[in-house]
N, CA, C and O of each residue as an XYZ file, in Angstrom:
856
protein
N     114.534    -29.522    -49.834
C     114.215    -28.105    -49.996
C     114.342    -27.715    -51.470
O     115.258    -28.165    -52.158
N     113.436    -26.890    -51.943
C     113.480    -26.456    -53.331
C     114.592    -25.443    -53.575
O     115.113    -25.329    -54.684
N     114.942    -24.719    -52.536
C     115.932    -23.653    -52.645
C     117.028    -23.901    -51.624
O     116.746    -24.325    -50.503
N     118.282    -23.641    -52.000
C     119.373    -23.801    -51.054
C     119.325    -22.676    -50.028
O     119.450    -21.507    -50.395
N     119.146    -23.004    -48.739
C     119.003    -21.946    -47.730
C     120.184    -20.986    -47.676
O     119.990    -19.773    -47.601
N     121.395    -21.509    -47.714
C     122.566    -20.633    -47.584
C     122.613    -19.620    -48.726
O     122.826    -18.429    -48.501
N     122.416    -20.101    -49.940
C     122.440    -19.204    -51.096
C     121.339    -18.159    -50.992
O     121.571    -16.974    -51.231
N     120.130    -18.610    -50.630
C     118.999    -17.685    -50.537
C     119.232    -16.626    -49.465
O     118.977    -15.443    -49.692
N     119.712    -17.046    -48.303
C     119.938    -16.096    -47.208
C     120.978    -15.064    -47.600
O     120.791    -13.871    -47.361
N     122.063    -15.508    -48.194
C     123.123    -14.574    -48.576
C     122.650    -13.600    -49.658
O     123.101    -12.456    -49.703
N     121.749    -14.048    -50.520
C     121.274    -13.192    -51.614
C     120.141    -12.260    -51.201
O     119.915    -11.236    -51.845
N     119.430    -12.609    -50.133
C     118.225    -11.841    -49.781
C     118.313    -11.123    -48.444
O     117.313    -10.587    -47.966
N     119.480    -11.105    -47.841
C     119.666    -10.376    -46.588
C     120.927     -9.525    -46.680
O     121.741     -9.685    -47.590
N     121.068     -8.628    -45.728
C     122.282     -7.837    -45.610
C     122.800     -7.930    -44.187
O     122.053     -8.256    -43.265
N     124.082     -7.643    -44.012
C     124.649     -7.658    -42.675
C     124.279     -6.367    -41.959
O     124.552     -5.273    -42.453
N     123.664     -6.499    -40.808
C     123.305     -5.309    -40.031
C     123.187     -5.669    -38.561
O     123.046     -6.837    -38.200
N     123.248     -4.652    -37.726
C     123.106     -4.843    -36.281
C     121.707     -4.439    -35.856
O     121.241     -3.372    -36.256
N     121.015     -5.252    -35.059
C     119.718     -4.837    -34.527
C     119.893     -3.542    -33.734
O     120.884     -3.402    -33.017
N     118.960     -2.590    -33.841
C     119.123     -1.285    -33.194
C     119.424     -1.356    -31.702
O     120.193     -0.545    -31.185
N     118.824     -2.319    -31.008
C     118.967     -2.390    -29.554
C     120.145     -3.253    -29.110
O     120.487     -3.305    -27.929
N     120.756     -3.929    -30.084
C     121.889     -4.815    -29.763
C     123.008     -4.579    -30.774
O     123.295     -5.456    -31.588
N     123.640     -3.412    -30.735
C     124.649     -3.084    -31.747
C     125.895     -3.960    -31.693
O     126.687     -3.964    -32.635
N     126.077     -4.701    -30.601
C     127.245     -5.572    -30.485
C     127.183     -6.780    -31.429
O     128.201     -7.419    -31.692
N     125.999     -7.084    -31.928
C     125.785     -8.293    -32.727
C     125.472     -7.910    -34.172
O     124.741     -6.955    -34.432
N     126.039     -8.673    -35.104
C     125.737     -8.478    -36.530
C     125.028     -9.718    -37.061
O     125.432    -10.848    -36.787
N     123.972     -9.487    -37.821
C     123.145    -10.587    -38.312
C     122.836    -10.428    -39.790
O     122.846     -9.319    -40.325
N     122.562    -11.551    -40.443
C     122.025    -11.527    -41.805
C     120.518    -11.277    -41.675
O     119.766    -12.178    -41.303
N     120.087    -10.063    -41.981
C     118.682     -9.695    -41.828
C     118.124     -9.154    -43.140
O     118.865     -8.645    -43.981
N     116.823     -9.272    -43.301
C     116.165     -8.732    -44.487
C     116.185     -7.207    -44.405
O     115.696     -6.625    -43.437
N     116.743     -6.574    -45.409
C     116.831     -5.119    -45.389
C     115.498     -4.472    -45.744
O     115.204     -3.362    -45.301
N     114.696     -5.167    -46.543
C     113.368     -4.664    -46.880
C     112.324     -5.658    -46.412
O     112.062     -6.658    -47.079
N     111.732     -5.381    -45.269
C     110.769     -6.320    -44.701
C     109.612     -6.582    -45.663
O     109.139     -7.712    -45.785
N     109.165     -5.537    -46.340
C     108.039     -5.714    -47.241
C     108.337     -6.778    -48.293
O     107.487     -7.612    -48.605
N     109.549     -6.741    -48.832
C     109.894     -7.594    -49.963
C     109.918     -9.075    -49.586
O     109.445     -9.917    -50.349
N     110.458     -9.389    -48.431
C     110.592    -10.793    -48.033
C     109.410    -11.262    -47.192
O     108.845    -12.325    -47.451
N     109.036    -10.471    -46.183
C     108.001    -10.908    -45.259
C     106.620    -10.926    -45.903
O     105.787    -11.770    -45.574
N     106.379     -9.991    -46.821
C     105.036     -9.859    -47.377
C     104.818    -10.678    -48.644
O     103.834    -10.475    -49.356
N     105.723    -11.591    -48.925
C     105.465    -12.522    -50.021
C     104.209    -13.332    -49.697
O     103.935    -13.622    -48.533
N     103.461    -13.690    -50.716
C     102.260    -14.493    -50.500
C     102.650    -15.934    -50.160
O     103.785    -16.356    -50.383
N     101.703    -16.662    -49.627
C     101.959    -18.070    -49.323
C     102.352    -18.827    -50.588
O     103.166    -19.750    -50.539
N     101.771    -18.435    -51.719
C     102.103    -19.091    -52.980
C     103.551    -18.819    -53.359
O     104.253    -19.715    -53.828
N     104.007    -17.562    -53.153
C     105.397    -17.217    -53.448
C     106.344    -18.033    -52.576
O     107.347    -18.565    -53.053
N     106.009    -18.121    -51.290
C     106.858    -18.859    -50.354
C     106.891    -20.342    -50.707
O     107.945    -20.974    -50.642
N     105.740    -20.899    -51.081
C     105.666    -22.303    -51.459
C     106.516    -22.574    -52.703
O     107.160    -23.617    -52.821
N     106.501    -21.623    -53.613
C     107.247    -21.782    -54.862
C     108.742    -21.945    -54.605
O     109.405    -22.732    -55.281
N     109.271    -21.213    -53.641
C     110.702    -21.311    -53.341
C     110.974    -22.248    -52.155
O     112.120    -22.418    -51.738
N     109.911    -22.850    -51.624
C     110.079    -23.795    -50.522
C     110.514    -23.134    -49.237
O     111.323    -23.684    -48.491
N     109.977    -21.950    -48.975
C     110.406    -21.162    -47.822
C     109.279    -21.006    -46.804
O     108.244    -20.427    -47.134
N     109.448    -21.506    -45.574
C     108.475    -21.214    -44.517
C     108.544    -19.712    -44.185
O     109.513    -19.055    -44.563
N     107.539    -19.158    -43.490
C     107.617    -17.745    -43.102
C     108.974    -17.440    -42.466
O     109.349    -18.087    -41.488
N     109.713    -16.470    -43.000
C     111.123    -16.264    -42.606
C     111.298    -15.488    -41.308
O     111.803    -14.365    -41.315
N     110.879    -16.085    -40.193
C     111.046    -15.436    -38.895
C     112.519    -15.149    -38.608
O     112.842    -14.189    -37.909
N     113.406    -15.977    -39.147
C     114.845    -15.838    -38.918
C     115.439    -14.589    -39.573
O     116.575    -14.221    -39.274
N     114.696    -13.939    -40.452
C     115.242    -12.814    -41.220
C     115.049    -11.474    -40.525
O     115.414    -10.435    -41.075
N     114.482    -11.484    -39.326
C     114.189    -10.233    -38.622
C     114.579    -10.332    -37.158
O     114.508    -11.402    -36.553
N     114.990     -9.206    -36.597
C     115.332     -9.148    -35.169
C     114.089     -8.668    -34.427
O     113.872     -7.464    -34.288
N     113.282     -9.599    -33.956
C     112.018     -9.278    -33.304
C     112.252     -8.591    -31.960
O     113.285     -8.785    -31.318
N     111.282     -7.792    -31.553
C     111.446     -6.974    -30.356
C     111.748     -7.801    -29.110
O     112.604     -7.423    -28.310
N     111.060     -8.919    -28.939
C     111.291     -9.744    -27.753
C     112.705    -10.270    -27.697
O     113.324    -10.295    -26.634
N     113.217    -10.690    -28.837
C     114.579    -11.179    -28.904
C     115.602    -10.082    -28.657
O     116.607    -10.303    -27.981
N     115.346     -8.896    -29.206
C     116.262     -7.778    -28.970
C     116.319     -7.415    -27.484
O     117.395     -7.186    -26.932
N     115.153     -7.365    -26.849
C     115.121     -7.028    -25.432
C     115.832     -8.069    -24.590
O     116.586     -7.728    -23.678
N     115.595     -9.343    -24.894
C     116.218    -10.425    -24.124
C     117.729    -10.452    -24.352
O     118.492    -10.663    -23.409
N     118.161    -10.242    -25.582
C     119.594    -10.207    -25.878
C     120.269     -9.047    -25.150
O     121.376     -9.185    -24.628
N     119.583     -7.898    -25.124
C     120.134     -6.733    -24.425
C     120.307     -7.037    -22.935
O     121.326     -6.697    -22.334
N     119.301     -7.677    -22.357
C     119.356     -8.013    -20.932
C     120.521     -8.954    -20.641
O     121.253     -8.764    -19.669
N     120.689     -9.966    -21.483
C     121.760    -10.941    -21.281
C     123.132    -10.265    -21.365
O     124.013    -10.541    -20.550
N     123.308     -9.396    -22.333
C     124.596     -8.712    -22.477
C     124.855     -7.755    -21.316
O     126.001     -7.573    -20.904
N     123.799     -7.145    -20.790
C     123.947     -6.214    -19.665
C     124.046     -6.929    -18.329
O     124.518     -6.352    -17.350
N     123.604     -8.186    -18.279
C     123.643     -8.979    -17.044
C     124.274    -10.344    -17.342
O     123.605    -11.372    -17.241
N     125.552    -10.354    -17.707
C     126.198    -11.597    -18.134
C     126.190    -12.689    -17.071
O     126.304    -13.872    -17.389
N     126.055    -12.289    -15.803
C     126.025    -13.299    -14.747
C     124.834    -14.249    -14.898
O     124.823    -15.331    -14.312
N     123.848    -13.850    -15.671
C     122.669    -14.689    -15.918
C     123.042    -15.988    -16.627
O     122.431    -17.031    -16.397
N     124.055    -15.909    -17.493
C     124.403    -17.081    -18.303
C     125.869    -17.489    -18.198
O     126.232    -18.573    -18.654
N     126.708    -16.662    -17.617
C     128.153    -16.922    -17.614
C     128.486    -18.283    -17.013
O     128.077    -18.596    -15.895
N     129.228    -19.082    -17.763
C     129.653    -20.401    -17.303
C     128.565    -21.448    -17.300
O     128.778    -22.555    -16.805
N     127.394    -21.124    -17.845
C     126.251    -22.036    -17.781
C     125.905    -22.621    -19.150
O     126.343    -22.128    -20.189
N     125.105    -23.686    -19.115
C     124.572    -24.279    -20.346
C     123.235    -23.606    -20.642
O     122.342    -23.580    -19.795
N     123.107    -23.064    -21.849
C     121.951    -22.249    -22.195
C     121.195    -22.864    -23.368
O     121.798    -23.317    -24.340
N     119.880    -22.872    -23.265
C     119.008    -23.251    -24.378
C     118.282    -22.009    -24.855
O     117.563    -21.371    -24.087
N     118.469    -21.663    -26.129
C     117.722    -20.564    -26.749
C     116.587    -21.192    -27.547
O     116.800    -21.707    -28.644
N     115.387    -21.146    -26.992
C     114.230    -21.800    -27.586
C     113.580    -20.906    -28.641
O     113.440    -19.700    -28.439
N     113.181    -21.509    -29.779
C     112.614    -20.766    -30.910
C     113.588    -19.666    -31.329
O     113.258    -18.480    -31.334
N     114.774    -20.093    -31.672
C     115.923    -19.195    -31.812
C     115.816    -18.194    -32.949
O     116.331    -17.083    -32.830
N     115.166    -18.551    -34.044
C     115.063    -17.616    -35.166
C     116.420    -17.289    -35.759
O     117.123    -18.178    -36.239
N     116.789    -16.026    -35.728
C     118.077    -15.588    -36.283
C     119.264    -16.049    -35.458
O     120.400    -16.037    -35.932
N     118.999    -16.459    -34.213
C     120.082    -16.812    -33.311
C     120.579    -15.654    -32.478
O     121.578    -15.791    -31.772
N     119.906    -14.512    -32.540
C     120.342    -13.312    -31.821
C     120.553    -13.575    -30.333
O     121.604    -13.234    -29.790
N     119.571    -14.176    -29.671
C     119.667    -14.407    -28.223
C     120.759    -15.430    -27.913
O     121.500    -15.278    -26.942
N     120.855    -16.465    -28.735
C     121.898    -17.469    -28.539
C     123.284    -16.839    -28.646
O     124.166    -17.128    -27.837
N     123.472    -15.986    -29.637
C     124.761    -15.313    -29.832
C     125.062    -14.410    -28.650
O     126.190    -14.386    -28.157
N     124.063    -13.668    -28.191
C     124.258    -12.795    -27.030
C     124.688    -13.601    -25.815
O     125.560    -13.175    -25.058
N     124.072    -14.776    -25.628
C     124.421    -15.620    -24.488
C     125.876    -16.075    -24.568
O     126.592    -16.082    -23.567
N     126.297    -16.448    -25.757
C     127.677    -16.895    -25.920
C     128.646    -15.732    -25.704
O     129.686    -15.901    -25.069
N     128.310    -14.564    -26.226
C     129.158    -13.382    -26.023
C     129.235    -12.998    -24.548
O     130.229    -12.428    -24.097
N     128.167    -13.320    -23.794
C     128.124    -12.995    -22.365
C     128.834    -14.043    -21.510
O     128.879    -13.920    -20.286
N     129.388    -15.070    -22.151
C     130.196    -16.027    -21.406
C     129.567    -17.364    -21.108
O     130.090    -18.117    -20.287
N     128.448    -17.688    -21.756
C     127.836    -19.005    -21.543
C     128.819    -20.101    -21.933
O     129.540    -19.966    -22.922
N     128.853    -21.179    -21.167
C     129.769    -22.282    -21.454
C     129.349    -23.043    -22.701
O     130.195    -23.506    -23.466
N     128.047    -23.174    -22.906
C     127.516    -23.918    -24.037
C     126.150    -23.342    -24.380
O     125.346    -23.066    -23.490
N     125.889    -23.161    -25.666
C     124.590    -22.630    -26.093
C     124.006    -23.539    -27.173
O     124.651    -23.832    -28.180
N     122.774    -23.973    -26.937
C     122.034    -24.769    -27.910
C     120.869    -23.928    -28.422
O     120.004    -23.521    -27.646
N     120.848    -23.668    -29.724
C     119.732    -22.969    -30.354
C     118.752    -24.017    -30.867
O     119.151    -24.963    -31.546
N     117.475    -23.853    -30.545
C     116.454    -24.810    -30.962
C     115.382    -24.107    -31.779
O     114.850    -23.076    -31.368
N     115.068    -24.675    -32.946
C     114.001    -24.114    -33.778
C     113.562    -25.181    -34.764
O     114.401    -25.863    -35.352
N     112.253    -25.335    -34.954
C     111.765    -26.382    -35.846
C     111.784    -25.967    -37.317
O     111.589    -26.816    -38.187
N     112.010    -24.695    -37.617
C     112.124    -24.244    -39.006
C     113.480    -24.708    -39.552
O     114.518    -24.291    -39.039
N     113.490    -25.560    -40.578
C     114.761    -26.090    -41.078
C     115.695    -25.020    -41.642
O     116.907    -25.227    -41.696
N     115.147    -23.879    -42.063
C     115.991    -22.799    -42.574
C     116.793    -22.134    -41.457
O     117.847    -21.548    -41.700
N     116.285    -22.232    -40.252
C     116.917    -21.543    -39.132
C     118.319    -22.066    -38.849
O     119.195    -21.300    -38.448
N     118.537    -23.344    -39.050
C     119.861    -23.903    -38.783
C     120.926    -23.182    -39.604
O     122.002    -22.866    -39.098
N     120.620    -22.924    -40.868
C     121.572    -22.219    -41.726
C     121.738    -20.775    -41.278
O     122.855    -20.261    -41.224
N     120.622    -20.120    -40.956
C     120.693    -18.717    -40.519
C     121.506    -18.581    -39.237
O     122.352    -17.693    -39.127
N     121.254    -19.456    -38.269
C     121.995    -19.406    -37.005
C     123.479    -19.674    -37.246
O     124.336    -19.015    -36.658
N     123.779    -20.642    -38.112
C     125.169    -20.949    -38.404
C     125.909    -19.777    -39.027
O     127.032    -19.461    -38.634
N     125.279    -19.137    -39.995
C     125.891    -17.972    -40.641
C     126.086    -16.829    -39.649
O     127.133    -16.182    -39.629
N     125.069    -16.591    -38.830
C     125.145    -15.482    -37.879
C     126.151    -15.756    -36.762
O     126.858    -14.846    -36.329
N     126.219    -16.981    -36.302
C     127.197    -17.331    -35.275
C     128.608    -17.119    -35.803
O     129.458    -16.559    -35.112
N     128.855    -17.570    -37.034
C     130.181    -17.409    -37.629
C     130.545    -15.941    -37.772
O     131.690    -15.556    -37.537
N     129.581    -15.127    -38.152
C     129.835    -13.689    -38.317
C     130.257    -13.048    -37.004
O     131.020    -12.082    -37.000
N     129.765    -13.579    -35.891
C     130.075    -13.019    -34.577
C     131.180    -13.780    -33.842
O     131.487    -13.487    -32.686
N     131.766    -14.750    -34.519
C     132.904    -15.458    -33.959
C     132.587    -16.336    -32.771
O     133.424    -16.514    -31.885
N     131.371    -16.893    -32.742
C     130.987    -17.762    -31.635
C     130.510    -19.101    -32.176
O     130.146    -19.225    -33.346
N     130.521    -20.091    -31.305
C     130.069    -21.426    -31.677
C     128.744    -21.721    -30.993
O     128.643    -21.703    -29.766
N     127.731    -21.994    -31.805
C     126.391    -22.292    -31.300
C     125.982    -23.667    -31.810
O     126.052    -23.928    -33.011
N     125.557    -24.547    -30.912
C     124.989    -25.819    -31.352
C     123.535    -25.607    -31.764
O     122.901    -24.636    -31.350
N     123.010    -26.517    -32.580
C     121.645    -26.341    -33.084
C     120.896    -27.668    -33.048
O     121.465    -28.730    -33.298
N     119.599    -27.582    -32.729
C     118.713    -28.731    -32.890
C     117.413    -28.290    -33.542
O     116.872    -27.233    -33.217
N     116.921    -29.102    -34.459
C     115.643    -28.834    -35.088
C     114.510    -29.620    -34.453
O     113.385    -29.614    -34.952
N     114.807    -30.296    -33.353
C     113.804    -31.105    -32.659
C     112.807    -30.226    -31.926
O     113.174    -29.181    -31.387
N     111.547    -30.644    -31.902
C     110.534    -29.959    -31.111
C     110.730    -30.352    -29.644
O     110.424    -31.480    -29.255
N     111.232    -29.434    -28.843
C     111.597    -29.739    -27.465
C     110.470    -29.526    -26.463
O     110.629    -29.857    -25.288
N     109.348    -28.987    -26.893
C     108.276    -28.667    -25.954
C     107.856    -29.914    -25.181
O     107.510    -30.941    -25.765
N     107.896    -29.799    -23.850
C     107.526    -30.905    -22.983
C     108.667    -31.850    -22.662
O     108.521    -32.742    -21.827
N     109.802    -31.663    -23.318
C     110.942    -32.556    -23.122
C     111.798    -32.118    -21.930
O     111.777    -30.954    -21.529
N     112.537    -33.057    -21.384
C     113.560    -32.721    -20.386
C     114.724    -32.069    -21.124
O     115.031    -32.449    -22.254
N     115.366    -31.101    -20.502
C     116.503    -30.427    -21.124
C     117.690    -30.456    -20.170
O     117.529    -30.534    -18.952
N     118.877    -30.393    -20.747
C     120.094    -30.408    -19.943
C     120.570    -28.991    -19.604
O     121.517    -28.828    -18.835
N     119.935    -27.987    -20.159
C     120.380    -26.613    -19.968
C     120.173    -26.141    -18.531
O     119.266    -26.596    -17.834
N     121.035    -25.219    -18.107
C     120.884    -24.572    -16.799
C     119.925    -23.392    -16.876
O     119.270    -23.049    -15.892
N     119.847    -22.771    -18.055
C     119.017    -21.586    -18.269
C     118.311    -21.734    -19.608
O     118.919    -22.149    -20.595
N     117.013    -21.391    -19.643
C     116.277    -21.374    -20.902
C     115.905    -19.937    -21.241
O     115.384    -19.206    -20.400
N     116.178    -19.539    -22.482
C     115.850    -18.206    -22.971
C     114.845    -18.328    -24.106
O     114.963    -19.212    -24.955
N     113.852    -17.436    -24.122
C     112.827    -17.494    -25.164
C     112.389    -16.076    -25.537
O     111.791    -15.372    -24.724
N     112.683    -15.671    -26.741
C     112.293    -14.341    -27.201
C     111.047    -14.387    -28.064
O     111.009    -15.086    -29.076
N     110.032    -13.643    -27.665
C     108.842    -13.443    -28.495
C     108.146    -14.750    -28.865
O     108.015    -15.060    -30.049
N     107.701    -15.514    -27.883
C     107.092    -16.818    -28.162
C     105.592    -16.882    -27.849
O     104.959    -17.903    -28.114
N     105.013    -15.813    -27.290
C     103.608    -15.888    -26.870
C     102.666    -15.161    -27.832
O     101.769    -14.433    -27.407
N     102.882    -15.367    -29.121
C     102.096    -14.693    -30.154
C     100.904    -15.514    -30.637
O     100.036    -14.998    -31.342
N     100.860    -16.801    -30.255
C      99.813    -17.699    -30.741
C      99.174    -18.435    -29.562
O      99.882    -18.925    -28.682
N      97.839    -18.515    -29.539
C      97.126    -19.098    -28.405
C      97.519    -20.558    -28.151
O      97.829    -20.932    -27.020
N      97.506    -21.370    -29.195
C      97.795    -22.791    -29.019
C      99.252    -23.022    -28.634
O      99.554    -23.869    -27.792
N     100.150    -22.266    -29.254
C     101.568    -22.394    -28.944
C     101.823    -22.008    -27.490
O     102.565    -22.686    -26.780
N     101.204    -20.916    -27.056
C     101.359    -20.470    -25.668
C     100.831    -21.527    -24.697
O     101.430    -21.765    -23.648
N      99.713    -22.156    -25.048
C      99.125    -23.173    -24.178
C     100.054    -24.372    -24.005
O     100.035    -25.026    -22.962
N     100.866    -24.664    -25.022
C     101.844    -25.747    -24.907
C     103.047    -25.324    -24.076
O     103.608    -26.125    -23.327
N     103.440    -24.064    -24.212
C     104.653    -23.597    -23.547
C     104.488    -23.445    -22.034
O     105.403    -23.767    -21.277
N     103.332    -22.959    -21.593
C     103.165    -22.619    -20.176
C     103.453    -23.800    -19.240
O     104.229    -23.632    -18.299
N     102.867    -24.986    -19.452
C     103.180    -26.085    -18.521
C     104.632    -26.535    -18.598
O     105.207    -26.954    -17.594
N     105.228    -26.452    -19.785
C     106.633    -26.838    -19.937
C     107.548    -25.864    -19.203
O     108.430    -26.270    -18.445
N     107.324    -24.575    -19.440
C     108.117    -23.555    -18.750
C     107.925    -23.650    -17.244
O     108.878    -23.492    -16.481
N     106.697    -23.908    -16.819
C     106.402    -24.024    -15.386
C     107.196    -25.167    -14.765
O     107.756    -25.027    -13.678
N     107.239    -26.290    -15.460
C     107.978    -27.440    -14.951
C     109.477    -27.156    -14.867
O     110.117    -27.474    -13.865
N     110.036    -26.553    -15.926
C     111.464    -26.255    -15.943
C     111.826    -25.269    -14.837
O     112.836    -25.434    -14.154
N     110.992    -24.238    -14.666
C     111.248    -23.263    -13.603
C     111.160    -23.935    -12.235
O     111.926    -23.607    -11.328
N     110.221    -24.881    -12.088
C     110.069    -25.596    -10.832
C     111.251    -26.488    -10.510
O     111.483    -26.835     -9.352
N     112.005    -26.862    -11.551
C     113.211    -27.666    -11.365
C     114.426    -26.809    -11.021
O     115.537    -27.313    -10.860
N     114.188    -25.501    -10.915
C     115.284    -24.607    -10.572
C     116.055    -24.081    -11.761
O     117.139    -23.521    -11.600
N     115.509    -24.253    -12.959
C     116.151    -23.724    -14.160
C     115.511    -22.384    -14.505
O     114.330    -22.357    -14.851
N     116.235    -21.278    -14.426
C     115.651    -19.992    -14.782
C     115.129    -20.006    -16.227
O     115.825    -20.449    -17.140
N     113.916    -19.523    -16.419
C     113.323    -19.385    -17.748
C     113.077    -17.900    -17.962
O     112.211    -17.313    -17.313
N     113.833    -17.290    -18.868
C     113.719    -15.861    -19.137
C     113.047    -15.645    -20.481
O     113.403    -16.269    -21.480
N     112.069    -14.749    -20.489
C     111.255    -14.498    -21.664
C     111.335    -13.024    -22.036
O     111.182    -12.152    -21.181
N     111.577    -12.748    -23.315
C     111.495    -11.376    -23.815
C     110.194    -11.218    -24.581
O     109.915    -12.012    -25.479
N     109.389    -10.213    -24.250
C     108.067    -10.105    -24.868
C     107.636     -8.640    -24.998
O     107.742     -7.880    -24.035
N     107.148     -8.235    -26.190
C     106.699     -6.863    -26.409
C     105.195     -6.689    -26.262
O     104.591     -5.867    -26.952
N     104.585     -7.468    -25.357
C     103.147     -7.331    -25.137
C     102.302     -8.173    -26.044
O     101.221     -7.747    -26.449
N     102.764     -9.365    -26.378
C     101.966    -10.259    -27.215
C     100.707    -10.699    -26.473
O     100.643    -10.669    -25.244
N      99.718    -11.105    -27.248
C      98.372    -11.337    -26.715
C      98.291    -12.451    -25.685
O      97.449    -12.395    -24.790
N      99.142    -13.460    -25.788
C      98.969    -14.655    -24.963
C     100.057    -14.803    -23.915
O     100.341    -15.910    -23.456
N     100.671    -13.680    -23.534
C     101.679    -13.691    -22.476
C     101.013    -13.981    -21.125
O     100.092    -13.264    -20.733
N     101.460    -15.014    -20.413
C     100.844    -15.375    -19.128
C     101.412    -14.525    -17.986
O     102.215    -15.015    -17.192
N     101.005    -13.271    -17.902
C     101.615    -12.332    -16.965
C     101.510    -12.768    -15.511
O     102.356    -12.417    -14.689
N     100.478    -13.529    -15.199
C     100.283    -13.935    -13.803
C     101.394    -14.871    -13.323
O     101.536    -15.105    -12.123
N     102.174    -15.403    -14.253
C     103.243    -16.334    -13.893
C     104.630    -15.691    -13.984
O     105.643    -16.374    -13.835
N     104.674    -14.388    -14.227
C     105.943    -13.755    -14.572
C     106.398    -12.700    -13.568
O     105.594    -12.003    -12.949
N     107.710    -12.614    -13.436
C     108.350    -11.582    -12.613
C     109.133    -10.650    -13.541
O     109.998    -11.098    -14.295
N     108.827     -9.363    -13.482
C     109.486     -8.409    -14.381
C     110.941     -8.163    -13.970
O     111.242     -7.918    -12.802
N     111.837     -8.237    -14.967
C     113.252     -7.998    -14.718
C     113.744     -6.686    -15.317
O     114.571     -6.003    -14.713
N     113.246     -6.328    -16.498
C     113.709     -5.102    -17.168
C     112.711     -4.715    -18.244
O     111.966     -5.553    -18.752
N     112.706     -3.424    -18.588
C     111.834     -2.910    -19.644
C     112.679     -2.063    -20.597
O     113.492     -1.248    -20.161
N     112.478     -2.263    -21.891
C     113.226     -1.530    -22.916
C     112.272     -0.961    -23.960
O     111.184     -1.490    -24.186
N     112.699      0.116    -24.582
C     112.002      0.656    -25.752
C     112.807      0.220    -26.972
O     113.901      0.731    -27.213
N     112.269     -0.718    -27.737
C     113.030     -1.359    -28.804
C     112.543     -0.898    -30.180
O     111.368     -1.069    -30.504
N     113.435     -0.314    -30.995
C     113.057      0.039    -32.370
C     112.773     -1.225    -33.182
O     113.511     -2.206    -33.100
N     111.698     -1.188    -33.965
C     111.318     -2.345    -34.780
C     110.917     -1.885    -36.174
O     110.831     -0.689    -36.449
N     110.675     -2.858    -37.048
C     110.269     -2.569    -38.417
C     108.760     -2.398    -38.479
O     108.013     -3.308    -38.117
N     108.310     -1.238    -38.937
C     106.869     -0.967    -38.975
C     106.122     -1.978    -39.843
O     104.951     -2.261    -39.591
N     106.782     -2.521    -40.854
C     106.128     -3.494    -41.728
C     105.728     -4.751    -40.965
O     104.815     -5.465    -41.381
N     106.401     -5.027    -39.858
C     106.125     -6.239    -39.093
C     105.268     -5.977    -37.864
O     104.544     -6.861    -37.405
N     105.351     -4.772    -37.338
C     104.670     -4.434    -36.097
C     103.717     -3.271    -36.334
O     103.629     -2.757    -37.449
N     103.003     -2.853    -35.292
C     102.042     -1.763    -35.432
C     102.641     -0.416    -35.025
O     101.916      0.569    -34.889
N     103.948     -0.370    -34.832
C     104.615      0.868    -34.437
C     106.091      0.763    -34.785
O     106.560     -0.289    -35.219
N     106.821      1.858    -34.594
C     108.256      1.844    -34.884
C     109.074      1.525    -33.639
O     110.267      1.239    -33.739
N     108.445      1.572    -32.470
C     109.109      1.224    -31.209
C     108.150      0.356    -30.398
O     106.969      0.677    -30.271
N     108.659     -0.733    -29.855
C     107.837     -1.610    -29.033
C     108.396     -1.630    -27.607
O     109.581     -1.884    -27.389
N     107.521     -1.359    -26.654
C     107.902     -1.474    -25.251
C     108.035     -2.961    -24.926
O     107.054     -3.704    -24.955
N     109.249     -3.378    -24.620
C     109.559     -4.796    -24.491
C     110.041     -5.104    -23.079
O     110.895     -4.409    -22.528
N     109.477     -6.153    -22.512
C     109.805     -6.517    -21.133
C     110.519     -7.863    -21.095
O     110.168     -8.787    -21.828
N     111.512     -7.956    -20.241
C     112.150     -9.235    -19.964
C     111.590     -9.740    -18.644
O     111.629     -9.054    -17.623
N     111.064    -10.968    -18.695
C     110.407    -11.575    -17.553
C     111.136    -12.840    -17.124
O     111.802    -13.491    -17.929
N     111.003    -13.172    -15.861
C     111.429    -14.469    -15.358
C     110.168    -15.270    -15.083
O     109.288    -14.834    -14.340
N     110.092    -16.457    -15.697
C     108.925    -17.305    -15.565
C     108.965    -18.021    -14.213
O     110.003    -18.529    -13.787
N     107.824    -18.046    -13.565
C     107.791    -18.684    -12.258
C     106.644    -19.668    -12.133
O     106.479    -20.292    -11.085
């Protein structure tokens, strides 16, 4: 890496709580425009992939809220937080009593972000940078916040999620109405109005649903 992730994260984020999950504190970008709207050339210069980990996305906020309000979903269980980003959902699962939480994300910067955020909240989160799509998992529950934003990515996820759900592993998805959400396969569990950053979304509040994949 051209830039040390820990140093960069500490210098370019501030400690704050996502509006919908005040129980959790995260290292987040205080000015979305400044970090998110850097050009690809700027990001390449510092060796930084698009910093999804620097924001509390609506799907993740909704899913984290659901987990904290319904701790029985994860209590005493092994949890996989897929495409973890900041680690918000993973942290919520651990705070709700999960026995073990594995955060998975292929962005190498995410490992540092999740580690910093877990420490700030006094929880222990394991991490893997492996691409788990299509793989067998040891988790009892899979959580995924805001993952249906891309057609090809969604096409890979649907058969994997379908298989895991068919094995009796609950797959819970938080989604604010992304284009490639496979609604025909989902059971609605809860709906939230989640405040978001206008620089990232098309509004200041996103209606976010937590679904169970079937």
